[in-house]
TORKOL-4160 file (C-alpha; in steps of 0.2 Angstrom, whole numbers, padded with zeros to 4 digits, m for minus):
81
<pt num="1" X="0000" Y="0000" Z="0000"/>
<pt num="2" X="0006" Y="0017" Z="m0004"/>
<pt num="3" X="0012" Y="0028" Z="0010"/>
<pt num="4" X="0012" Y="0047" Z="0013"/>
<pt num="5" X="0024" Y="0057" Z="0023"/>
<pt num="6" X="0015" Y="0070" Z="0035"/>
<pt num="7" X="0019" Y="0080" Z="0050"/>
<pt num="8" X="0006" Y="0082" Z="0064"/>
<pt num="9" X="0005" Y="0098" Z="0075"/>
<pt num="10" X="m0002" Y="0094" Z="0092"/>
<pt num="11" X="m0007" Y="0107" Z="0105"/>
<pt num="12" X="m0011" Y="0099" Z="0123"/>
<pt num="13" X="m0020" Y="0111" Z="0134"/>
<pt num="14" X="m0027" Y="0098" Z="0146"/>
<pt num="15" X="m0011" Y="0090" Z="0153"/>
<pt num="16" X="m0021" Y="0076" Z="0160"/>
<pt num="17" X="m0023" Y="0070" Z="0142"/>
<pt num="18" X="m0004" Y="0068" Z="0140"/>
<pt num="19" X="m0004" Y="0050" Z="0146"/>
<pt num="20" X="m0018" Y="0045" Z="0134"/>
<pt num="21" X="m0009" Y="0054" Z="0120"/>
<pt num="22" X="0007" Y="0045" Z="0123"/>
<pt num="23" X="m0003" Y="0028" Z="0123"/>
<pt num="24" X="m0010" Y="0032" Z="0106"/>
<pt num="25" X="0007" Y="0037" Z="0099"/>
<pt num="26" X="0015" Y="0021" Z="0106"/>
<pt num="27" X="0001" Y="0011" Z="0097"/>
<pt num="28" X="0006" Y="0019" Z="0081"/>
<pt num="29" X="0025" Y="0019" Z="0084"/>
<pt num="30" X="0029" Y="0008" Z="0069"/>
<pt num="31" X="0024" Y="0023" Z="0057"/>
<pt num="32" X="0031" Y="0037" Z="0067"/>
<pt num="33" X="0047" Y="0044" Z="0060"/>
<pt num="34" X="0051" Y="0055" Z="0074"/>
<pt num="35" X="0043" Y="0067" Z="0087"/>
<pt num="36" X="0047" Y="0082" Z="0097"/>
<pt num="37" X="0038" Y="0090" Z="0112"/>
<pt num="38" X="0040" Y="0107" Z="0119"/>
<pt num="39" X="0032" Y="0111" Z="0136"/>
<pt num="40" X="0027" Y="0130" Z="0135"/>
<pt num="41" X="0026" Y="0133" Z="0154"/>
<pt num="42" X="0021" Y="0151" Z="0152"/>
<pt num="43" X="0005" Y="0146" Z="0144"/>
<pt num="44" X="0003" Y="0129" Z="0153"/>
<pt num="45" X="0002" Y="0119" Z="0137"/>
<pt num="46" X="0013" Y="0107" Z="0127"/>
<pt num="47" X="0017" Y="0108" Z="0109"/>
<pt num="48" X="0021" Y="0093" Z="0099"/>
<pt num="49" X="0026" Y="0088" Z="0081"/>
<pt num="50" X="0025" Y="0071" Z="0075"/>
<pt num="51" X="0032" Y="0065" Z="0058"/>
<pt num="52" X="0024" Y="0050" Z="0051"/>
<pt num="53" X="0026" Y="0039" Z="0035"/>
<pt num="54" X="0010" Y="0028" Z="0033"/>
<pt num="55" X="m0005" Y="0025" Z="0022"/>
<pt num="56" X="m0018" Y="0040" Z="0021"/>
<pt num="57" X="m0031" Y="0030" Z="0031"/>
<pt num="58" X="m0019" Y="0026" Z="0045"/>
<pt num="59" X="m0013" Y="0044" Z="0047"/>
<pt num="60" X="m0032" Y="0050" Z="0047"/>
<pt num="61" X="m0036" Y="0037" Z="0060"/>
<pt num="62" X="m0021" Y="0043" Z="0071"/>
<pt num="63" X="m0027" Y="0061" Z="0069"/>
<pt num="64" X="m0045" Y="0056" Z="0073"/>
<pt num="65" X="m0040" Y="0047" Z="0089"/>
<pt num="66" X="m0029" Y="0062" Z="0095"/>
<pt num="67" X="m0042" Y="0075" Z="0091"/>
<pt num="68" X="m0055" Y="0066" Z="0102"/>
<pt num="69" X="m0044" Y="0068" Z="0117"/>
<pt num="70" X="m0050" Y="0081" Z="0129"/>
<pt num="71" X="m0040" Y="0097" Z="0128"/>
<pt num="72" X="m0030" Y="0091" Z="0113"/>
<pt num="73" X="m0030" Y="0099" Z="0095"/>
<pt num="74" X="m0021" Y="0092" Z="0080"/>
<pt num="75" X="m0018" Y="0097" Z="0062"/>
<pt num="76" X="m0010" Y="0087" Z="0049"/>
<pt num="77" X="0001" Y="0093" Z="0034"/>
<pt num="78" X="0006" Y="0081" Z="0020"/>
<pt num="79" X="0021" Y="0081" Z="0009"/>
<pt num="80" X="0017" Y="0083" Z="m0009"/>
<pt num="81" X="0015" Y="0066" Z="m0018"/>
């Protein structure tokens, strides 16, 4: 199956959702190229970027699961095909 490269920008406002977020990312670990997290203490949020290489439907499923977490927002940008 054809894969796509994408980067997901994630903002975590409810830090209690961090454990659930990490569990989801662990579940999709085989398609994650890399990830970076930055705690922004002044605003009491965390900012993450996650690079993935996966089929389109897998990326969409991952973003959907993340987006359903309380206090977490996600946007996905895809590399050109």
